[in-house]
PDB file as gemmi writes it, atoms N, CA and C in Angstrom:
CRYST1    1.000    1.000    1.000  90.00  90.00  90.00 P 1                      
ATOM      1  N   UNK A   1       5.400  80.780 136.404  1.00  0.00           N  
ATOM      2  CA  UNK A   1       4.989  82.168 136.487  1.00  0.00           C  
ATOM      3  C   UNK A   1       5.957  82.949 137.359  1.00  0.00           C  
ATOM      4  N   UNK A   2       6.245  84.137 136.928  1.00  0.00           N  
ATOM      5  CA  UNK A   2       7.083  85.041 137.701  1.00  0.00           C  
ATOM      6  C   UNK A   2       6.223  85.738 138.739  1.00  0.00           C  
ATOM      7  N   UNK A   3       6.752  85.909 139.936  1.00  0.00           N  
ATOM      8  CA  UNK A   3       5.991  86.603 140.968  1.00  0.00           C  
ATOM      9  C   UNK A   3       5.764  88.059 140.597  1.00  0.00           C  
ATOM     10  N   UNK A   4       6.855  88.752 140.251  1.00  0.00           N  
ATOM     11  CA  UNK A   4       6.751  90.166 139.877  1.00  0.00           C  
ATOM     12  C   UNK A   4       7.723  90.467 138.760  1.00  0.00           C  
ATOM     13  N   UNK A   5       7.334  91.369 137.910  1.00  0.00           N  
ATOM     14  CA  UNK A   5       8.205  91.840 136.839  1.00  0.00           C  
ATOM     15  C   UNK A   5       8.156  93.355 136.845  1.00  0.00           C  
ATOM     16  N   UNK A   6       9.336  93.987 136.884  1.00  0.00           N  
ATOM     17  CA  UNK A   6       9.442  95.445 136.933  1.00  0.00           C  
ATOM     18  C   UNK A   6      10.042  95.963 135.635  1.00  0.00           C  
ATOM     19  N   UNK A   7       9.545  97.082 135.166  1.00  0.00           N  
ATOM     20  CA  UNK A   7      10.164  97.800 134.061  1.00  0.00           C  
ATOM     21  C   UNK A   7      10.293  99.259 134.478  1.00  0.00           C  
ATOM     22  N   UNK A   8      11.478  99.814 134.408  1.00  0.00           N  
ATOM     23  CA  UNK A   8      11.728 101.207 134.756  1.00  0.00           C  
ATOM     24  C   UNK A   8      11.806 102.028 133.474  1.00  0.00           C  
ATOM     25  N   UNK A   9      10.982 103.083 133.394  1.00  0.00           N  
ATOM     26  CA  UNK A   9      10.975 103.931 132.218  1.00  0.00           C  
ATOM     27  C   UNK A   9      10.857 105.396 132.636  1.00  0.00           C  
ATOM     28  N   UNK A  10      11.100 106.271 131.682  1.00  0.00           N  
ATOM     29  CA  UNK A  10      11.014 107.703 131.966  1.00  0.00           C  
ATOM     30  C   UNK A  10       9.559 108.127 132.111  1.00  0.00           C  
ATOM     31  N   UNK A  11       9.369 109.218 132.800  1.00  0.00           N  
ATOM     32  CA  UNK A  11       8.019 109.779 132.924  1.00  0.00           C  
ATOM     33  C   UNK A  11       7.445 110.118 131.555  1.00  0.00           C  
ATOM     34  N   UNK A  12       8.299 110.545 130.665  1.00  0.00           N  
ATOM     35  CA  UNK A  12       7.879 110.918 129.309  1.00  0.00           C  
ATOM     36  C   UNK A  12       7.218 109.739 128.591  1.00  0.00           C  
ATOM     37  N   UNK A  13       7.764 108.537 128.769  1.00  0.00           N  
ATOM     38  CA  UNK A  13       7.249 107.349 128.087  1.00  0.00           C  
ATOM     39  C   UNK A  13       6.101 106.665 128.836  1.00  0.00           C  
ATOM     40  N   UNK A  14       5.886 107.018 130.085  1.00  0.00           N  
ATOM     41  CA  UNK A  14       4.906 106.303 130.910  1.00  0.00           C  
ATOM     42  C   UNK A  14       3.486 106.390 130.361  1.00  0.00           C  
ATOM     43  N   UNK A  15       3.078 107.539 129.887  1.00  0.00           N  
ATOM     44  CA  UNK A  15       1.719 107.679 129.367  1.00  0.00           C  
ATOM     45  C   UNK A  15       1.526 106.854 128.099  1.00  0.00           C  
ATOM     46  N   UNK A  16       2.506 106.878 127.217  1.00  0.00           N  
ATOM     47  CA  UNK A  16       2.432 106.083 125.982  1.00  0.00           C  
ATOM     48  C   UNK A  16       2.328 104.597 126.310  1.00  0.00           C  
ATOM     49  N   UNK A  17       3.169 104.132 127.219  1.00  0.00           N  
ATOM     50  CA  UNK A  17       3.149 102.718 127.605  1.00  0.00           C  
ATOM     51  C   UNK A  17       1.820 102.351 128.253  1.00  0.00           C  
ATOM     52  N   UNK A  18       1.304 103.218 129.100  1.00  0.00           N  
ATOM     53  CA  UNK A  18       0.019 102.969 129.751  1.00  0.00           C  
ATOM     54  C   UNK A  18      -1.092 102.818 128.713  1.00  0.00           C  
ATOM     55  N   UNK A  19      -1.097 103.683 127.712  1.00  0.00           N  
ATOM     56  CA  UNK A  19      -2.099 103.587 126.638  1.00  0.00           C  
ATOM     57  C   UNK A  19      -1.949 102.288 125.858  1.00  0.00           C  
ATOM     58  N   UNK A  20      -0.721 101.901 125.558  1.00  0.00           N  
ATOM     59  CA  UNK A  20      -0.495 100.660 124.813  1.00  0.00           C  
ATOM     60  C   UNK A  20      -0.921  99.441 125.626  1.00  0.00           C  
ATOM     61  N   UNK A  21      -0.663  99.469 126.924  1.00  0.00           N  
ATOM     62  CA  UNK A  21      -1.104  98.362 127.785  1.00  0.00           C  
ATOM     63  C   UNK A  21      -2.623  98.252 127.785  1.00  0.00           C  
ATOM     64  N   UNK A  22      -3.304  99.384 127.827  1.00  0.00           N  
ATOM     65  CA  UNK A  22      -4.774  99.385 127.777  1.00  0.00           C  
ATOM     66  C   UNK A  22      -5.273  98.789 126.478  1.00  0.00           C  
ATOM     67  N   UNK A  23      -4.637  99.145 125.372  1.00  0.00           N  
ATOM     68  CA  UNK A  23      -5.039  98.609 124.060  1.00  0.00           C  
ATOM     69  C   UNK A  23      -4.827  97.102 123.985  1.00  0.00           C  
ATOM     70  N   UNK A  24      -3.799  96.604 124.691  1.00  0.00           N  
ATOM     71  CA  UNK A  24      -3.526  95.166 124.709  1.00  0.00           C  
ATOM     72  C   UNK A  24      -4.378  94.420 125.731  1.00  0.00           C  
ATOM     73  N   UNK A  25      -5.139  95.164 126.544  1.00  0.00           N  
ATOM     74  CA  UNK A  25      -5.989  94.542 127.550  1.00  0.00           C  
ATOM     75  C   UNK A  25      -5.247  94.150 128.820  1.00  0.00           C  
ATOM     76  N   UNK A  26      -4.046  94.680 129.001  1.00  0.00           N  
ATOM     77  CA  UNK A  26      -3.261  94.377 130.194  1.00  0.00           C  
ATOM     78  C   UNK A  26      -3.653  95.368 131.279  1.00  0.00           C  
ATOM     79  N   UNK A  27      -4.173  94.849 132.389  1.00  0.00           N  
ATOM     80  CA  UNK A  27      -4.640  95.744 133.441  1.00  0.00           C  
ATOM     81  C   UNK A  27      -4.096  95.384 134.825  1.00  0.00           C  
ATOM     82  N   UNK A  28      -3.416  94.280 134.937  1.00  0.00           N  
ATOM     83  CA  UNK A  28      -2.917  93.843 136.243  1.00  0.00           C  
ATOM     84  C   UNK A  28      -1.506  94.369 136.478  1.00  0.00           C  
ATOM     85  N   UNK A  29      -1.411  95.648 136.761  1.00  0.00           N  
ATOM     86  CA  UNK A  29      -0.128  96.265 137.070  1.00  0.00           C  
ATOM     87  C   UNK A  29      -0.363  97.516 137.895  1.00  0.00           C  
ATOM     88  N   UNK A  30       0.688  97.995 138.498  1.00  0.00           N  
ATOM     89  CA  UNK A  30       0.634  99.292 139.157  1.00  0.00           C  
ATOM     90  C   UNK A  30       1.932 100.039 138.854  1.00  0.00           C  
ATOM     91  N   UNK A  31       1.905 101.329 139.084  1.00  0.00           N  
ATOM     92  CA  UNK A  31       3.040 102.185 138.773  1.00  0.00           C  
ATOM     93  C   UNK A  31       3.580 102.767 140.074  1.00  0.00           C  
ATOM     94  N   UNK A  32       4.907 102.715 140.226  1.00  0.00           N  
ATOM     95  CA  UNK A  32       5.560 103.264 141.415  1.00  0.00           C  
ATOM     96  C   UNK A  32       6.597 104.291 140.983  1.00  0.00           C  
ATOM     97  N   UNK A  33       6.667 105.434 141.663  1.00  0.00           N  
ATOM     98  CA  UNK A  33       7.721 106.407 141.358  1.00  0.00           C  
ATOM     99  C   UNK A  33       9.079 105.849 141.768  1.00  0.00           C  
ATOM    100  N   UNK A  34      10.087 106.171 140.986  1.00  0.00           N  
ATOM    101  CA  UNK A  34      11.447 105.715 141.274  1.00  0.00           C  
ATOM    102  C   UNK A  34      12.425 106.763 140.758  1.00  0.00           C  
ATOM    103  N   UNK A  35      12.858 107.654 141.628  1.00  0.00           N  
ATOM    104  CA  UNK A  35      13.737 108.773 141.260  1.00  0.00           C  
ATOM    105  C   UNK A  35      13.105 109.580 140.135  1.00  0.00           C  
ATOM    106  N   UNK A  36      13.789 109.687 139.004  1.00  0.00           N  
ATOM    107  CA  UNK A  36      13.262 110.452 137.867  1.00  0.00           C  
ATOM    108  C   UNK A  36      12.512 109.561 136.876  1.00  0.00           C  
ATOM    109  N   UNK A  37      12.295 108.330 137.251  1.00  0.00           N  
ATOM    110  CA  UNK A  37      11.596 107.371 136.396  1.00  0.00           C  
ATOM    111  C   UNK A  37      10.375 106.838 137.138  1.00  0.00           C  
ATOM    112  N   UNK A  38       9.654 105.966 136.462  1.00  0.00           N  
ATOM    113  CA  UNK A  38       8.580 105.222 137.107  1.00  0.00           C  
ATOM    114  C   UNK A  38       8.800 103.741 136.839  1.00  0.00           C  
ATOM    115  N   UNK A  39       8.325 102.934 137.751  1.00  0.00           N  
ATOM    116  CA  UNK A  39       8.407 101.487 137.590  1.00  0.00           C  
ATOM    117  C   UNK A  39       7.005 100.951 137.337  1.00  0.00           C  
ATOM    118  N   UNK A  40       6.853 100.227 136.243  1.00  0.00           N  
ATOM    119  CA  UNK A  40       5.624  99.484 135.994  1.00  0.00           C  
ATOM    120  C   UNK A  40       5.843  98.113 136.623  1.00  0.00           C  
ATOM    121  N   UNK A  41       4.975  97.740 137.549  1.00  0.00           N  
ATOM    122  CA  UNK A  41       5.123  96.500 138.302  1.00  0.00           C  
ATOM    123  C   UNK A  41       3.976  95.571 137.928  1.00  0.00           C  
ATOM    124  N   UNK A  42       4.331  94.389 137.443  1.00  0.00           N  
ATOM    125  CA  UNK A  42       3.345  93.397 137.011  1.00  0.00           C  
ATOM    126  C   UNK A  42       3.415  92.217 137.964  1.00  0.00           C  
ATOM    127  N   UNK A  43       2.265  91.825 138.497  1.00  0.00           N  
ATOM    128  CA  UNK A  43       2.164  90.703 139.422  1.00  0.00           C  
ATOM    129  C   UNK A  43       1.826  89.421 138.659  1.00  0.00           C  
ATOM    130  N   UNK A  44       2.395  88.331 139.081  1.00  0.00           N  
ATOM    131  CA  UNK A  44       2.107  87.008 138.501  1.00  0.00           C  
ATOM    132  C   UNK A  44       2.042  87.032 136.976  1.00  0.00           C  
ATOM    133  N   UNK A  45       3.172  87.071 136.358  1.00  0.00           N  
ATOM    134  CA  UNK A  45       3.264  87.208 134.908  1.00  0.00           C  
ATOM    135  C   UNK A  45       3.586  85.862 134.277  1.00  0.00           C  
ATOM    136  N   UNK A  46       2.763  85.441 133.315  1.00  0.00           N  
ATOM    137  CA  UNK A  46       3.027  84.193 132.590  1.00  0.00           C  
ATOM    138  C   UNK A  46       4.167  84.413 131.594  1.00  0.00           C  
ATOM    139  N   UNK A  47       4.703  83.330 131.073  1.00  0.00           N  
ATOM    140  CA  UNK A  47       5.799  83.427 130.102  1.00  0.00           C  
ATOM    141  C   UNK A  47       5.362  84.167 128.840  1.00  0.00           C  
ATOM    142  N   UNK A  48       4.155  83.916 128.386  1.00  0.00           N  
ATOM    143  CA  UNK A  48       3.646  84.586 127.187  1.00  0.00           C  
ATOM    144  C   UNK A  48       3.519  86.087 127.422  1.00  0.00           C  
ATOM    145  N   UNK A  49       2.968  86.453 128.571  1.00  0.00           N  
ATOM    146  CA  UNK A  49       2.824  87.874 128.900  1.00  0.00           C  
ATOM    147  C   UNK A  49       4.194  88.527 129.048  1.00  0.00           C  
ATOM    148  N   UNK A  50       5.175  87.807 129.604  1.00  0.00           N  
ATOM    149  CA  UNK A  50       6.531  88.346 129.714  1.00  0.00           C  
ATOM    150  C   UNK A  50       7.089  88.719 128.351  1.00  0.00           C  
ATOM    151  N   UNK A  51       6.880  87.872 127.376  1.00  0.00           N  
ATOM    152  CA  UNK A  51       7.382  88.137 126.019  1.00  0.00           C  
ATOM    153  C   UNK A  51       6.737  89.401 125.459  1.00  0.00           C  
ATOM    154  N   UNK A  52       5.423  89.520 125.615  1.00  0.00           N  
ATOM    155  CA  UNK A  52       4.698  90.693 125.128  1.00  0.00           C  
ATOM    156  C   UNK A  52       5.211  91.950 125.825  1.00  0.00           C  
ATOM    157  N   UNK A  53       5.366  91.897 127.130  1.00  0.00           N  
ATOM    158  CA  UNK A  53       5.813  93.061 127.893  1.00  0.00           C  
ATOM    159  C   UNK A  53       7.243  93.453 127.526  1.00  0.00           C  
ATOM    160  N   UNK A  54       8.120  92.473 127.367  1.00  0.00           N  
ATOM    161  CA  UNK A  54       9.509  92.784 126.994  1.00  0.00           C  
ATOM    162  C   UNK A  54       9.575  93.457 125.629  1.00  0.00           C  
ATOM    163  N   UNK A  55       8.745  93.030 124.706  1.00  0.00           N  
ATOM    164  CA  UNK A  55       8.703  93.691 123.390  1.00  0.00           C  
ATOM    165  C   UNK A  55       8.163  95.110 123.508  1.00  0.00           C  
ATOM    166  N   UNK A  56       7.127  95.283 124.307  1.00  0.00           N  
ATOM    167  CA  UNK A  56       6.523  96.604 124.483  1.00  0.00           C  
ATOM    168  C   UNK A  56       7.502  97.577 125.132  1.00  0.00           C  
ATOM    169  N   UNK A  57       8.206  97.128 126.158  1.00  0.00           N  
ATOM    170  CA  UNK A  57       9.125  98.009 126.874  1.00  0.00           C  
ATOM    171  C   UNK A  57      10.488  98.100 126.199  1.00  0.00           C  
ATOM    172  N   UNK A  58      10.774  97.239 125.238  1.00  0.00           N  
ATOM    173  CA  UNK A  58      12.044  97.282 124.526  1.00  0.00           C  
ATOM    174  C   UNK A  58      13.072  96.360 125.162  1.00  0.00           C  
ATOM    175  N   UNK A  59      13.792  95.663 124.346  1.00  0.00           N  
ATOM    176  CA  UNK A  59      14.773  94.699 124.848  1.00  0.00           C  
ATOM    177  C   UNK A  59      15.979  95.377 125.463  1.00  0.00           C  
ATOM    178  N   UNK A  60      16.212  96.643 125.137  1.00  0.00           N  
ATOM    179  CA  UNK A  60      17.355  97.335 125.720  1.00  0.00           C  
ATOM    180  C   UNK A  60      16.996  98.032 127.018  1.00  0.00           C  
ATOM    181  N   UNK A  61      15.715  97.943 127.440  1.00  0.00           N  
ATOM    182  CA  UNK A  61      15.295  98.559 128.696  1.00  0.00           C  
ATOM    183  C   UNK A  61      15.709  97.719 129.876  1.00  0.00           C  
ATOM    184  N   UNK A  62      15.699  98.310 131.050  1.00  0.00           N  
ATOM    185  CA  UNK A  62      16.082  97.617 132.264  1.00  0.00           C  
ATOM    186  C   UNK A  62      14.846  96.924 132.843  1.00  0.00           C  
ATOM    187  N   UNK A  63      14.946  95.660 133.118  1.00  0.00           N  
ATOM    188  CA  UNK A  63      13.862  94.947 133.775  1.00  0.00           C  
ATOM    189  C   UNK A  63      14.432  94.164 134.939  1.00  0.00           C  
ATOM    190  N   UNK A  64      13.578  93.834 135.881  1.00  0.00           N  
ATOM    191  CA  UNK A  64      14.018  93.106 137.066  1.00  0.00           C  
ATOM    192  C   UNK A  64      12.891  92.174 137.489  1.00  0.00           C  
ATOM    193  N   UNK A  65      13.273  90.944 137.850  1.00  0.00           N  
ATOM    194  CA  UNK A  65      12.276  89.978 138.307  1.00  0.00           C  
ATOM    195  C   UNK A  65      12.480  89.699 139.768  1.00  0.00           C  
ATOM    196  N   UNK A  66      11.389  89.421 140.482  1.00  0.00           N  
ATOM    197  CA  UNK A  66      11.432  88.943 141.866  1.00  0.00           C  
ATOM    198  C   UNK A  66      11.034  87.489 141.874  1.00  0.00           C  
TER     199      UNK A  66                                                      
END                                                                             
C-alpha cells in the first residue's frame, strides 16, 4: 500500500473529478490548494485503487507518491 498519492488538477476539473469519485464510492481523500491548481490527496491507497485513480485522473496527469 502506498502511504499517500497526490494528483494535481485544475480548479475547473476538480468538481467533475469530485463527482466521479463519489459515484465510484471513493471517499478517503482530501483536497489541498496548490497555486492555481488543487491537489487530491489519497491516504493508504491499495494497488487496485491506484489503477482506478490513475485512469480517472488520466495517465498524462502529474501524480506523486509519498
